[in-house]
PDB file of all heavy atoms in Angstrom:
ATOM      1  N   MET A   1       7.252  20.686  -9.023  1.00  0.00           N
ATOM      2  CA  MET A   1       6.555  21.238  -7.887  1.00  0.00           C
ATOM      3  C   MET A   1       6.313  22.728  -8.105  1.00  0.00           C
ATOM      4  O   MET A   1       5.209  23.125  -8.457  1.00  0.00           O
ATOM      5  CB  MET A   1       7.358  20.976  -6.620  1.00  0.00           C
ATOM      6  CG  MET A   1       6.621  21.303  -5.384  1.00  0.00           C
ATOM      7  SD  MET A   1       7.442  20.538  -3.970  1.00  0.00           S
ATOM      8  CE  MET A   1       6.660  21.461  -2.712  1.00  0.00           C
ATOM      9  N   PHE A   2       7.309  23.567  -7.892  1.00  0.00           N
ATOM     10  CA  PHE A   2       7.182  24.998  -8.141  1.00  0.00           C
ATOM     11  C   PHE A   2       8.082  25.380  -9.305  1.00  0.00           C
ATOM     12  O   PHE A   2       9.127  24.784  -9.502  1.00  0.00           O
ATOM     13  CB  PHE A   2       7.595  25.820  -6.914  1.00  0.00           C
ATOM     14  CG  PHE A   2       6.671  25.670  -5.737  1.00  0.00           C
ATOM     15  CD1 PHE A   2       7.061  24.967  -4.618  1.00  0.00           C
ATOM     16  CD2 PHE A   2       5.411  26.238  -5.752  1.00  0.00           C
ATOM     17  CE1 PHE A   2       6.226  24.834  -3.523  1.00  0.00           C
ATOM     18  CE2 PHE A   2       4.558  26.112  -4.666  1.00  0.00           C
ATOM     19  CZ  PHE A   2       4.963  25.407  -3.549  1.00  0.00           C
ATOM     20  N   GLU A   3       7.661  26.384 -10.065  1.00  0.00           N
ATOM     21  CA  GLU A   3       8.458  26.888 -11.178  1.00  0.00           C
ATOM     22  C   GLU A   3       8.563  28.400 -11.081  1.00  0.00           C
ATOM     23  O   GLU A   3       7.779  29.036 -10.375  1.00  0.00           O
ATOM     24  CB  GLU A   3       7.811  26.503 -12.506  1.00  0.00           C
ATOM     25  CG  GLU A   3       7.754  25.009 -12.739  1.00  0.00           C
ATOM     26  CD  GLU A   3       7.136  24.665 -14.076  1.00  0.00           C
ATOM     27  OE1 GLU A   3       7.099  25.535 -14.964  1.00  0.00           O
ATOM     28  OE2 GLU A   3       6.696  23.524 -14.226  1.00  0.00           O
ATOM     29  N   LEU A   4       9.535  28.971 -11.781  1.00  0.00           N
ATOM     30  CA  LEU A   4       9.664  30.423 -11.814  1.00  0.00           C
ATOM     31  C   LEU A   4       8.365  31.041 -12.304  1.00  0.00           C
ATOM     32  O   LEU A   4       7.693  30.490 -13.173  1.00  0.00           O
ATOM     33  CB  LEU A   4      10.806  30.840 -12.738  1.00  0.00           C
ATOM     34  CG  LEU A   4      12.213  30.578 -12.234  1.00  0.00           C
ATOM     35  CD1 LEU A   4      13.234  30.982 -13.289  1.00  0.00           C
ATOM     36  CD2 LEU A   4      12.494  31.289 -10.933  1.00  0.00           C
ATOM     37  N   ASN A   5       8.021  32.182 -11.751  1.00  0.00           N
ATOM     38  CA  ASN A   5       6.833  32.956 -12.089  1.00  0.00           C
ATOM     39  C   ASN A   5       5.514  32.344 -11.633  1.00  0.00           C
ATOM     40  O   ASN A   5       4.457  32.860 -11.968  1.00  0.00           O
ATOM     41  CB  ASN A   5       6.780  33.273 -13.586  1.00  0.00           C
ATOM     42  CG  ASN A   5       7.953  34.115 -14.025  1.00  0.00           C
ATOM     43  OD1 ASN A   5       8.335  35.056 -13.338  1.00  0.00           O
ATOM     44  ND2 ASN A   5       8.546  33.769 -15.145  1.00  0.00           N
ATOM     45  N   ASP A   6       5.555  31.237 -10.870  1.00  0.00           N
ATOM     46  CA  ASP A   6       4.329  30.703 -10.264  1.00  0.00           C
ATOM     47  C   ASP A   6       3.823  31.697  -9.229  1.00  0.00           C
ATOM     48  O   ASP A   6       4.613  32.364  -8.553  1.00  0.00           O
ATOM     49  CB  ASP A   6       4.594  29.371  -9.551  1.00  0.00           C
ATOM     50  CG  ASP A   6       4.593  28.178 -10.486  1.00  0.00           C
ATOM     51  OD1 ASP A   6       4.248  28.334 -11.672  1.00  0.00           O
ATOM     52  OD2 ASP A   6       4.940  27.081 -10.012  1.00  0.00           O
ATOM     53  N   GLN A   7       2.522  31.773  -9.074  1.00  0.00           N
ATOM     54  CA  GLN A   7       1.930  32.610  -8.041  1.00  0.00           C
ATOM     55  C   GLN A   7       1.689  31.752  -6.811  1.00  0.00           C
ATOM     56  O   GLN A   7       1.124  30.663  -6.911  1.00  0.00           O
ATOM     57  CB  GLN A   7       0.634  33.235  -8.524  1.00  0.00           C
ATOM     58  CG  GLN A   7       0.849  34.226  -9.636  1.00  0.00           C
ATOM     59  CD  GLN A   7      -0.417  34.935 -10.028  1.00  0.00           C
ATOM     60  OE1 GLN A   7      -1.514  34.475  -9.742  1.00  0.00           O
ATOM     61  NE2 GLN A   7      -0.274  36.070 -10.688  1.00  0.00           N
ATOM     62  N   VAL A   8       2.141  32.240  -5.657  1.00  0.00           N
ATOM     63  CA  VAL A   8       2.050  31.492  -4.407  1.00  0.00           C
ATOM     64  C   VAL A   8       1.550  32.399  -3.289  1.00  0.00           C
ATOM     65  O   VAL A   8       1.567  33.626  -3.410  1.00  0.00           O
ATOM     66  CB  VAL A   8       3.419  30.879  -4.021  1.00  0.00           C
ATOM     67  CG1 VAL A   8       3.876  29.856  -5.038  1.00  0.00           C
ATOM     68  CG2 VAL A   8       4.473  31.967  -3.857  1.00  0.00           C
ATOM     69  N   VAL A   9       1.115  31.770  -2.199  1.00  0.00           N
ATOM     70  CA  VAL A   9       0.738  32.490  -0.981  1.00  0.00           C
ATOM     71  C   VAL A   9       1.424  31.811   0.193  1.00  0.00           C
ATOM     72  O   VAL A   9       1.715  30.616   0.158  1.00  0.00           O
ATOM     73  CB  VAL A   9      -0.789  32.521  -0.762  1.00  0.00           C
ATOM     74  CG1 VAL A   9      -1.471  33.362  -1.815  1.00  0.00           C
ATOM     75  CG2 VAL A   9      -1.375  31.135  -0.740  1.00  0.00           C
ATOM     76  N   ALA A  10       1.672  32.575   1.254  1.00  0.00           N
ATOM     77  CA  ALA A  10       2.311  32.041   2.450  1.00  0.00           C
ATOM     78  C   ALA A  10       1.286  31.306   3.302  1.00  0.00           C
ATOM     79  O   ALA A  10       0.142  31.749   3.438  1.00  0.00           O
ATOM     80  CB  ALA A  10       2.941  33.167   3.251  1.00  0.00           C
ATOM     81  N   THR A  11       1.689  30.182   3.881  1.00  0.00           N
ATOM     82  CA  THR A  11       0.815  29.447   4.792  1.00  0.00           C
ATOM     83  C   THR A  11       1.164  29.742   6.247  1.00  0.00           C
ATOM     84  O   THR A  11       0.419  29.364   7.137  1.00  0.00           O
ATOM     85  CB  THR A  11       0.915  27.925   4.547  1.00  0.00           C
ATOM     86  OG1 THR A  11       2.267  27.506   4.733  1.00  0.00           O
ATOM     87  CG2 THR A  11       0.460  27.570   3.145  1.00  0.00           C
ATOM     88  N   LYS A  12       2.311  30.396   6.489  1.00  0.00           N
ATOM     89  CA  LYS A  12       2.741  30.803   7.824  1.00  0.00           C
ATOM     90  C   LYS A  12       3.267  32.226   7.751  1.00  0.00           C
ATOM     91  O   LYS A  12       3.695  32.679   6.702  1.00  0.00           O
ATOM     92  CB  LYS A  12       3.864  29.902   8.344  1.00  0.00           C
ATOM     93  CG  LYS A  12       3.434  28.541   8.746  1.00  0.00           C
ATOM     94  CD  LYS A  12       4.602  27.812   9.395  1.00  0.00           C
ATOM     95  CE  LYS A  12       4.196  26.432   9.840  1.00  0.00           C
ATOM     96  NZ  LYS A  12       5.318  25.721  10.437  1.00  0.00           N
ATOM     97  N   GLY A  13       3.263  32.910   8.874  1.00  0.00           N
ATOM     98  CA  GLY A  13       3.819  34.258   8.926  1.00  0.00           C
ATOM     99  C   GLY A  13       2.819  35.301   8.469  1.00  0.00           C
ATOM    100  O   GLY A  13       1.614  35.081   8.453  1.00  0.00           O
ATOM    101  N   VAL A  14       3.329  36.447   8.041  1.00  0.00           N
ATOM    102  CA  VAL A  14       2.507  37.578   7.631  1.00  0.00           C
ATOM    103  C   VAL A  14       1.888  37.305   6.262  1.00  0.00           C
ATOM    104  O   VAL A  14       2.561  36.857   5.347  1.00  0.00           O
ATOM    105  CB  VAL A  14       3.366  38.866   7.572  1.00  0.00           C
ATOM    106  CG1 VAL A  14       2.539  40.037   7.111  1.00  0.00           C
ATOM    107  CG2 VAL A  14       3.996  39.138   8.920  1.00  0.00           C
ATOM    108  N   ASP A  15       0.589  37.598   6.143  1.00  0.00           N
ATOM    109  CA  ASP A  15      -0.105  37.400   4.869  1.00  0.00           C
ATOM    110  C   ASP A  15       0.137  38.605   3.974  1.00  0.00           C
ATOM    111  O   ASP A  15      -0.356  39.694   4.238  1.00  0.00           O
ATOM    112  CB  ASP A  15      -1.594  37.210   5.113  1.00  0.00           C
ATOM    113  CG  ASP A  15      -2.367  36.944   3.833  1.00  0.00           C
ATOM    114  OD1 ASP A  15      -1.733  36.710   2.776  1.00  0.00           O
ATOM    115  OD2 ASP A  15      -3.608  36.965   3.873  1.00  0.00           O
ATOM    116  N   LEU A  16       0.924  38.415   2.923  1.00  0.00           N
ATOM    117  CA  LEU A  16       1.221  39.494   1.985  1.00  0.00           C
ATOM    118  C   LEU A  16       0.451  39.330   0.685  1.00  0.00           C
ATOM    119  O   LEU A  16       0.727  40.018  -0.293  1.00  0.00           O
ATOM    120  CB  LEU A  16       2.726  39.543   1.702  1.00  0.00           C
ATOM    121  CG  LEU A  16       3.599  39.835   2.918  1.00  0.00           C
ATOM    122  CD1 LEU A  16       5.063  39.683   2.553  1.00  0.00           C
ATOM    123  CD2 LEU A  16       3.321  41.217   3.459  1.00  0.00           C
ATOM    124  N   GLY A  17      -0.484  38.405   0.663  1.00  0.00           N
ATOM    125  CA  GLY A  17      -1.263  38.164  -0.553  1.00  0.00           C
ATOM    126  C   GLY A  17      -0.491  37.309  -1.540  1.00  0.00           C
ATOM    127  O   GLY A  17       0.418  36.569  -1.178  1.00  0.00           O
ATOM    128  N   VAL A  18      -0.862  37.441  -2.791  1.00  0.00           N
ATOM    129  CA  VAL A  18      -0.236  36.632  -3.848  1.00  0.00           C
ATOM    130  C   VAL A  18       1.153  37.175  -4.143  1.00  0.00           C
ATOM    131  O   VAL A  18       1.353  38.375  -4.315  1.00  0.00           O
ATOM    132  CB  VAL A  18      -1.111  36.653  -5.119  1.00  0.00           C
ATOM    133  CG1 VAL A  18      -0.427  35.885  -6.243  1.00  0.00           C
ATOM    134  CG2 VAL A  18      -2.479  36.051  -4.833  1.00  0.00           C
ATOM    135  N   MET A  19       2.124  36.254  -4.189  1.00  0.00           N
ATOM    136  CA  MET A  19       3.514  36.589  -4.480  1.00  0.00           C
ATOM    137  C   MET A  19       3.954  35.788  -5.698  1.00  0.00           C
ATOM    138  O   MET A  19       3.343  34.769  -6.027  1.00  0.00           O
ATOM    139  CB  MET A  19       4.402  36.246  -3.283  1.00  0.00           C
ATOM    140  CG  MET A  19       3.985  36.937  -2.008  1.00  0.00           C
ATOM    141  SD  MET A  19       4.940  36.427  -0.562  1.00  0.00           S
ATOM    142  CE  MET A  19       4.267  34.795  -0.250  1.00  0.00           C
ATOM    143  N   VAL A  20       5.020  36.232  -6.358  1.00  0.00           N
ATOM    144  CA  VAL A  20       5.525  35.568  -7.563  1.00  0.00           C
ATOM    145  C   VAL A  20       6.916  35.014  -7.276  1.00  0.00           C
ATOM    146  O   VAL A  20       7.775  35.713  -6.730  1.00  0.00           O
ATOM    147  CB  VAL A  20       5.582  36.553  -8.746  1.00  0.00           C
ATOM    148  CG1 VAL A  20       6.162  35.891  -9.982  1.00  0.00           C
ATOM    149  CG2 VAL A  20       4.191  37.099  -9.038  1.00  0.00           C
ATOM    150  N   ILE A  21       7.147  33.759  -7.656  1.00  0.00           N
ATOM    151  CA  ILE A  21       8.452  33.123  -7.453  1.00  0.00           C
ATOM    152  C   ILE A  21       9.473  33.726  -8.407  1.00  0.00           C
ATOM    153  O   ILE A  21       9.238  33.791  -9.615  1.00  0.00           O
ATOM    154  CB  ILE A  21       8.370  31.603  -7.661  1.00  0.00           C
ATOM    155  CG1 ILE A  21       7.473  30.986  -6.588  1.00  0.00           C
ATOM    156  CG2 ILE A  21       9.764  30.973  -7.632  1.00  0.00           C
ATOM    157  CD1 ILE A  21       7.257  29.501  -6.746  1.00  0.00           C
ATOM    158  N   THR A  22      10.613  34.158  -7.840  1.00  0.00           N
ATOM    159  CA  THR A  22      11.678  34.751  -8.654  1.00  0.00           C
ATOM    160  C   THR A  22      12.945  33.901  -8.676  1.00  0.00           C
ATOM    161  O   THR A  22      13.839  34.145  -9.480  1.00  0.00           O
ATOM    162  CB  THR A  22      12.034  36.163  -8.155  1.00  0.00           C
ATOM    163  OG1 THR A  22      12.471  36.083  -6.800  1.00  0.00           O
ATOM    164  CG2 THR A  22      10.840  37.097  -8.263  1.00  0.00           C
ATOM    165  N   GLY A  23      13.048  32.905  -7.775  1.00  0.00           N
ATOM    166  CA  GLY A  23      14.247  32.078  -7.753  1.00  0.00           C
ATOM    167  C   GLY A  23      14.197  31.042  -6.657  1.00  0.00           C
ATOM    168  O   GLY A  23      13.259  30.997  -5.855  1.00  0.00           O
ATOM    169  N   PHE A  24      15.221  30.197  -6.638  1.00  0.00           N
ATOM    170  CA  PHE A  24      15.314  29.096  -5.682  1.00  0.00           C
ATOM    171  C   PHE A  24      16.690  29.095  -5.039  1.00  0.00           C
ATOM    172  O   PHE A  24      17.667  29.489  -5.673  1.00  0.00           O
ATOM    173  CB  PHE A  24      15.107  27.754  -6.398  1.00  0.00           C
ATOM    174  CG  PHE A  24      13.793  27.662  -7.117  1.00  0.00           C
ATOM    175  CD1 PHE A  24      13.695  28.020  -8.444  1.00  0.00           C
ATOM    176  CD2 PHE A  24      12.655  27.242  -6.462  1.00  0.00           C
ATOM    177  CE1 PHE A  24      12.481  27.950  -9.108  1.00  0.00           C
ATOM    178  CE2 PHE A  24      11.436  27.169  -7.113  1.00  0.00           C
ATOM    179  CZ  PHE A  24      11.347  27.531  -8.444  1.00  0.00           C
ATOM    180  N   SER A  25      16.775  28.626  -3.777  1.00  0.00           N
ATOM    181  CA  SER A  25      18.075  28.506  -3.124  1.00  0.00           C
ATOM    182  C   SER A  25      18.844  27.347  -3.749  1.00  0.00           C
ATOM    183  O   SER A  25      18.264  26.481  -4.397  1.00  0.00           O
ATOM    184  CB  SER A  25      17.909  28.282  -1.628  1.00  0.00           C
ATOM    185  OG  SER A  25      17.337  27.013  -1.382  1.00  0.00           O
ATOM    186  N   ALA A  26      20.142  27.334  -3.535  1.00  0.00           N
ATOM    187  CA  ALA A  26      20.989  26.297  -4.128  1.00  0.00           C
ATOM    188  C   ALA A  26      20.579  24.897  -3.670  1.00  0.00           C
ATOM    189  O   ALA A  26      20.593  23.961  -4.451  1.00  0.00           O
ATOM    190  CB  ALA A  26      22.447  26.560  -3.788  1.00  0.00           C
ATOM    191  N   GLY A  27      20.183  24.749  -2.416  1.00  0.00           N
ATOM    192  CA  GLY A  27      19.787  23.447  -1.906  1.00  0.00           C
ATOM    193  C   GLY A  27      18.335  23.105  -2.175  1.00  0.00           C
ATOM    194  O   GLY A  27      17.908  21.980  -1.975  1.00  0.00           O
ATOM    195  N   GLY A  28      17.562  24.095  -2.607  1.00  0.00           N
ATOM    196  CA  GLY A  28      16.165  23.863  -2.914  1.00  0.00           C
ATOM    197  C   GLY A  28      15.223  23.941  -1.727  1.00  0.00           C
ATOM    198  O   GLY A  28      14.034  23.679  -1.852  1.00  0.00           O
ATOM    199  N   ALA A  29      15.728  24.300  -0.553  1.00  0.00           N
ATOM    200  CA  ALA A  29      14.884  24.349   0.635  1.00  0.00           C
ATOM    201  C   ALA A  29      14.139  25.674   0.768  1.00  0.00           C
ATOM    202  O   ALA A  29      13.160  25.762   1.499  1.00  0.00           O
ATOM    203  CB  ALA A  29      15.726  24.109   1.883  1.00  0.00           C
ATOM    204  N   TYR A  30      14.599  26.695   0.044  1.00  0.00           N
ATOM    205  CA  TYR A  30      13.992  28.025   0.139  1.00  0.00           C
ATOM    206  C   TYR A  30      13.621  28.540  -1.244  1.00  0.00           C
ATOM    207  O   TYR A  30      14.265  28.202  -2.237  1.00  0.00           O
ATOM    208  CB  TYR A  30      14.951  29.016   0.799  1.00  0.00           C
ATOM    209  CG  TYR A  30      15.224  28.676   2.239  1.00  0.00           C
ATOM    210  CD1 TYR A  30      16.293  27.863   2.591  1.00  0.00           C
ATOM    211  CD2 TYR A  30      14.396  29.151   3.250  1.00  0.00           C
ATOM    212  CE1 TYR A  30      16.539  27.527   3.909  1.00  0.00           C
ATOM    213  CE2 TYR A  30      14.630  28.829   4.577  1.00  0.00           C
ATOM    214  CZ  TYR A  30      15.702  28.013   4.902  1.00  0.00           C
ATOM    215  OH  TYR A  30      15.928  27.681   6.209  1.00  0.00           O
ATOM    216  N   ILE A  31      12.582  29.364  -1.268  1.00  0.00           N
ATOM    217  CA  ILE A  31      12.122  29.966  -2.513  1.00  0.00           C
ATOM    218  C   ILE A  31      12.143  31.480  -2.343  1.00  0.00           C
ATOM    219  O   ILE A  31      11.692  32.001  -1.329  1.00  0.00           O
ATOM    220  CB  ILE A  31      10.701  29.476  -2.868  1.00  0.00           C
ATOM    221  CG1 ILE A  31      10.745  27.992  -3.202  1.00  0.00           C
ATOM    222  CG2 ILE A  31      10.125  30.271  -4.017  1.00  0.00           C
ATOM    223  CD1 ILE A  31       9.405  27.397  -3.572  1.00  0.00           C
ATOM    224  N   HIS A  32      12.662  32.175  -3.340  1.00  0.00           N
ATOM    225  CA  HIS A  32      12.695  33.629  -3.342  1.00  0.00           C
ATOM    226  C   HIS A  32      11.443  34.119  -4.062  1.00  0.00           C
ATOM    227  O   HIS A  32      11.120  33.639  -5.155  1.00  0.00           O
ATOM    228  CB  HIS A  32      13.949  34.139  -4.052  1.00  0.00           C
ATOM    229  CG  HIS A  32      15.212  33.539  -3.528  1.00  0.00           C
ATOM    230  ND1 HIS A  32      15.665  33.765  -2.245  1.00  0.00           N
ATOM    231  CD2 HIS A  32      16.098  32.692  -4.089  1.00  0.00           C
ATOM    232  CE1 HIS A  32      16.795  33.102  -2.053  1.00  0.00           C
ATOM    233  NE2 HIS A  32      17.070  32.438  -3.158  1.00  0.00           N
ATOM    234  N   VAL A  33      10.741  35.056  -3.434  1.00  0.00           N
ATOM    235  CA  VAL A  33       9.491  35.562  -4.003  1.00  0.00           C
ATOM    236  C   VAL A  33       9.503  37.085  -4.037  1.00  0.00           C
ATOM    237  O   VAL A  33      10.241  37.728  -3.293  1.00  0.00           O
ATOM    238  CB  VAL A  33       8.260  35.073  -3.206  1.00  0.00           C
ATOM    239  CG1 VAL A  33       8.132  33.568  -3.261  1.00  0.00           C
ATOM    240  CG2 VAL A  33       8.311  35.556  -1.760  1.00  0.00           C
ATOM    241  N   LYS A  34       8.668  37.634  -4.876  1.00  0.00           N
ATOM    242  CA  LYS A  34       8.496  39.082  -4.966  1.00  0.00           C
ATOM    243  C   LYS A  34       7.078  39.403  -4.540  1.00  0.00           C
ATOM    244  O   LYS A  34       6.121  38.840  -5.063  1.00  0.00           O
ATOM    245  CB  LYS A  34       8.733  39.542  -6.404  1.00  0.00           C
ATOM    246  CG  LYS A  34       8.702  41.025  -6.573  1.00  0.00           C
ATOM    247  CD  LYS A  34       9.979  41.491  -7.203  1.00  0.00           C
ATOM    248  CE  LYS A  34       9.907  42.985  -7.430  1.00  0.00           C
ATOM    249  NZ  LYS A  34      10.975  43.671  -6.781  1.00  0.00           N
ATOM    250  N   ALA A  35       6.943  40.293  -3.558  1.00  0.00           N
ATOM    251  CA  ALA A  35       5.643  40.744  -3.073  1.00  0.00           C
ATOM    252  C   ALA A  35       5.639  42.260  -3.174  1.00  0.00           C
ATOM    253  O   ALA A  35       6.229  42.937  -2.336  1.00  0.00           O
ATOM    254  CB  ALA A  35       5.418  40.298  -1.641  1.00  0.00           C
ATOM    255  N   GLY A  36       5.019  42.787  -4.217  1.00  0.00           N
ATOM    256  CA  GLY A  36       5.079  44.228  -4.451  1.00  0.00           C
ATOM    257  C   GLY A  36       6.502  44.633  -4.760  1.00  0.00           C
ATOM    258  O   GLY A  36       7.106  44.109  -5.692  1.00  0.00           O
ATOM    259  N   ASP A  37       7.068  45.548  -3.965  1.00  0.00           N
ATOM    260  CA  ASP A  37       8.449  46.000  -4.165  1.00  0.00           C
ATOM    261  C   ASP A  37       9.453  45.204  -3.348  1.00  0.00           C
ATOM    262  O   ASP A  37      10.647  45.420  -3.452  1.00  0.00           O
ATOM    263  CB  ASP A  37       8.578  47.482  -3.786  1.00  0.00           C
ATOM    264  CG  ASP A  37       7.802  48.382  -4.737  1.00  0.00           C
ATOM    265  OD1 ASP A  37       7.567  47.957  -5.883  1.00  0.00           O
ATOM    266  OD2 ASP A  37       7.438  49.487  -4.324  1.00  0.00           O
ATOM    267  N   MET A  38       8.966  44.280  -2.511  1.00  0.00           N
ATOM    268  CA  MET A  38       9.846  43.523  -1.620  1.00  0.00           C
ATOM    269  C   MET A  38      10.223  42.176  -2.227  1.00  0.00           C
ATOM    270  O   MET A  38       9.399  41.528  -2.861  1.00  0.00           O
ATOM    271  CB  MET A  38       9.149  43.263  -0.286  1.00  0.00           C
ATOM    272  CG  MET A  38       8.802  44.502   0.480  1.00  0.00           C
ATOM    273  SD  MET A  38       8.009  44.097   2.053  1.00  0.00           S
ATOM    274  CE  MET A  38       6.448  43.453   1.495  1.00  0.00           C
ATOM    275  N   THR A  39      11.463  41.769  -1.997  1.00  0.00           N
ATOM    276  CA  THR A  39      11.909  40.429  -2.350  1.00  0.00           C
ATOM    277  C   THR A  39      12.143  39.689  -1.044  1.00  0.00           C
ATOM    278  O   THR A  39      12.883  40.156  -0.186  1.00  0.00           O
ATOM    279  CB  THR A  39      13.192  40.475  -3.192  1.00  0.00           C
ATOM    280  OG1 THR A  39      12.928  41.206  -4.383  1.00  0.00           O
ATOM    281  CG2 THR A  39      13.651  39.069  -3.552  1.00  0.00           C
ATOM    282  N   LEU A  40      11.513  38.537  -0.892  1.00  0.00           N
ATOM    283  CA  LEU A  40      11.571  37.773   0.349  1.00  0.00           C
ATOM    284  C   LEU A  40      11.995  36.344   0.066  1.00  0.00           C
ATOM    285  O   LEU A  40      11.945  35.876  -1.066  1.00  0.00           O
ATOM    286  CB  LEU A  40      10.190  37.772   1.017  1.00  0.00           C
ATOM    287  CG  LEU A  40       9.554  39.131   1.247  1.00  0.00           C
ATOM    288  CD1 LEU A  40       8.085  38.969   1.546  1.00  0.00           C
ATOM    289  CD2 LEU A  40      10.252  39.832   2.382  1.00  0.00           C
ATOM    290  N   THR A  41      12.383  35.634   1.128  1.00  0.00           N
ATOM    291  CA  THR A  41      12.735  34.223   1.025  1.00  0.00           C
ATOM    292  C   THR A  41      11.869  33.438   2.002  1.00  0.00           C
ATOM    293  O   THR A  41      11.786  33.794   3.174  1.00  0.00           O
ATOM    294  CB  THR A  41      14.225  34.009   1.340  1.00  0.00           C
ATOM    295  OG1 THR A  41      15.000  34.789   0.427  1.00  0.00           O
ATOM    296  CG2 THR A  41      14.610  32.547   1.203  1.00  0.00           C
ATOM    297  N   TYR A  42      11.223  32.398   1.502  1.00  0.00           N
ATOM    298  CA  TYR A  42      10.367  31.546   2.325  1.00  0.00           C
ATOM    299  C   TYR A  42      10.843  30.100   2.241  1.00  0.00           C
ATOM    300  O   TYR A  42      11.283  29.657   1.173  1.00  0.00           O
ATOM    301  CB  TYR A  42       8.925  31.564   1.802  1.00  0.00           C
ATOM    302  CG  TYR A  42       8.100  32.720   2.289  1.00  0.00           C
ATOM    303  CD1 TYR A  42       8.017  33.888   1.553  1.00  0.00           C
ATOM    304  CD2 TYR A  42       7.383  32.637   3.469  1.00  0.00           C
ATOM    305  CE1 TYR A  42       7.247  34.948   1.987  1.00  0.00           C
ATOM    306  CE2 TYR A  42       6.614  33.693   3.915  1.00  0.00           C
ATOM    307  CZ  TYR A  42       6.549  34.837   3.170  1.00  0.00           C
ATOM    308  OH  TYR A  42       5.788  35.888   3.603  1.00  0.00           O
ATOM    309  N   PRO A  43      10.714  29.348   3.336  1.00  0.00           N
ATOM    310  CA  PRO A  43      10.947  27.898   3.242  1.00  0.00           C
ATOM    311  C   PRO A  43       9.878  27.296   2.328  1.00  0.00           C
ATOM    312  O   PRO A  43       8.723  27.743   2.335  1.00  0.00           O
ATOM    313  CB  PRO A  43      10.764  27.399   4.678  1.00  0.00           C
ATOM    314  CG  PRO A  43      10.913  28.617   5.538  1.00  0.00           C
ATOM    315  CD  PRO A  43      10.434  29.764   4.710  1.00  0.00           C
ATOM    316  N   VAL A  44      10.249  26.316   1.555  1.00  0.00           N
ATOM    317  CA  VAL A  44       9.314  25.681   0.625  1.00  0.00           C
ATOM    318  C   VAL A  44       8.076  25.176   1.354  1.00  0.00           C
ATOM    319  O   VAL A  44       6.956  25.298   0.853  1.00  0.00           O
ATOM    320  CB  VAL A  44      10.004  24.523  -0.135  1.00  0.00           C
ATOM    321  CG1 VAL A  44       9.009  23.722  -0.950  1.00  0.00           C
ATOM    322  CG2 VAL A  44      11.094  25.068  -1.035  1.00  0.00           C
ATOM    323  N   ARG A  45       8.223  24.654   2.570  1.00  0.00           N
ATOM    324  CA  ARG A  45       7.087  24.077   3.297  1.00  0.00           C
ATOM    325  C   ARG A  45       6.082  25.136   3.742  1.00  0.00           C
ATOM    326  O   ARG A  45       4.979  24.800   4.151  1.00  0.00           O
ATOM    327  CB  ARG A  45       7.587  23.278   4.494  1.00  0.00           C
ATOM    328  CG  ARG A  45       8.218  24.114   5.566  1.00  0.00           C
ATOM    329  CD  ARG A  45       8.733  23.276   6.726  1.00  0.00           C
ATOM    330  NE  ARG A  45       9.301  24.106   7.762  1.00  0.00           N
ATOM    331  CZ  ARG A  45      10.560  24.521   7.790  1.00  0.00           C
ATOM    332  NH1 ARG A  45      11.388  24.154   6.842  1.00  0.00           N
ATOM    333  NH2 ARG A  45      10.992  25.294   8.766  1.00  0.00           N
ATOM    334  N   ASP A  46       6.458  26.423   3.695  1.00  0.00           N
ATOM    335  CA  ASP A  46       5.582  27.488   4.184  1.00  0.00           C
ATOM    336  C   ASP A  46       4.852  28.243   3.080  1.00  0.00           C
ATOM    337  O   ASP A  46       4.273  29.293   3.329  1.00  0.00           O
ATOM    338  CB  ASP A  46       6.380  28.492   5.023  1.00  0.00           C
ATOM    339  CG  ASP A  46       6.854  27.878   6.333  1.00  0.00           C
ATOM    340  OD1 ASP A  46       6.371  26.799   6.706  1.00  0.00           O
ATOM    341  OD2 ASP A  46       7.715  28.495   6.986  1.00  0.00           O
ATOM    342  N   ILE A  47       4.858  27.726   1.849  1.00  0.00           N
ATOM    343  CA  ILE A  47       4.100  28.368   0.785  1.00  0.00           C
ATOM    344  C   ILE A  47       3.293  27.329   0.023  1.00  0.00           C
ATOM    345  O   ILE A  47       3.566  26.127   0.085  1.00  0.00           O
ATOM    346  CB  ILE A  47       5.006  29.145  -0.194  1.00  0.00           C
ATOM    347  CG1 ILE A  47       5.956  28.218  -0.924  1.00  0.00           C
ATOM    348  CG2 ILE A  47       5.734  30.270   0.476  1.00  0.00           C
ATOM    349  CD1 ILE A  47       6.679  28.892  -2.059  1.00  0.00           C
ATOM    350  N   LYS A  48       2.259  27.798  -0.661  1.00  0.00           N
ATOM    351  CA  LYS A  48       1.452  26.923  -1.529  1.00  0.00           C
ATOM    352  C   LYS A  48       1.048  27.727  -2.754  1.00  0.00           C
ATOM    353  O   LYS A  48       1.051  28.965  -2.734  1.00  0.00           O
ATOM    354  CB  LYS A  48       0.251  26.381  -0.800  1.00  0.00           C
ATOM    355  CG  LYS A  48      -0.774  27.440  -0.445  1.00  0.00           C
ATOM    356  CD  LYS A  48      -1.988  26.836   0.228  1.00  0.00           C
ATOM    357  CE  LYS A  48      -3.016  27.941   0.516  1.00  0.00           C
ATOM    358  NZ  LYS A  48      -4.221  27.398   1.104  1.00  0.00           N
ATOM    359  N   LYS A  49       0.687  27.039  -3.825  1.00  0.00           N
ATOM    360  CA  LYS A  49       0.259  27.715  -5.039  1.00  0.00           C
ATOM    361  C   LYS A  49      -1.028  28.470  -4.781  1.00  0.00           C
ATOM    362  O   LYS A  49      -1.895  28.025  -4.054  1.00  0.00           O
ATOM    363  CB  LYS A  49       0.082  26.714  -6.172  1.00  0.00           C
ATOM    364  CG  LYS A  49       1.394  26.176  -6.690  1.00  0.00           C
ATOM    365  CD  LYS A  49       1.241  25.430  -7.978  1.00  0.00           C
ATOM    366  CE  LYS A  49       2.594  24.972  -8.465  1.00  0.00           C
ATOM    367  NZ  LYS A  49       2.522  24.323  -9.749  1.00  0.00           N
ATOM    368  N   ALA A  50      -1.117  29.637  -5.415  1.00  0.00           N
ATOM    369  CA  ALA A  50      -2.310  30.484  -5.239  1.00  0.00           C
ATOM    370  C   ALA A  50      -3.462  29.953  -6.082  1.00  0.00           C
ATOM    371  O   ALA A  50      -3.304  29.286  -7.053  1.00  0.00           O
ATOM    372  CB  ALA A  50      -1.990  31.911  -5.637  1.00  0.00           C
TER     373      ALA A  50
END
């Protein structure tokens, strides 16, 4: 489904543009992304590939 360094965009919440996947939660329900200088965590259901 998703892999490290994939480019994704948020489908809910604030639009920060294209973000890069940096990691996954232990249970796999959340994805850690980098948007500029910020590191954020999104639920898997709230992002899609760019």
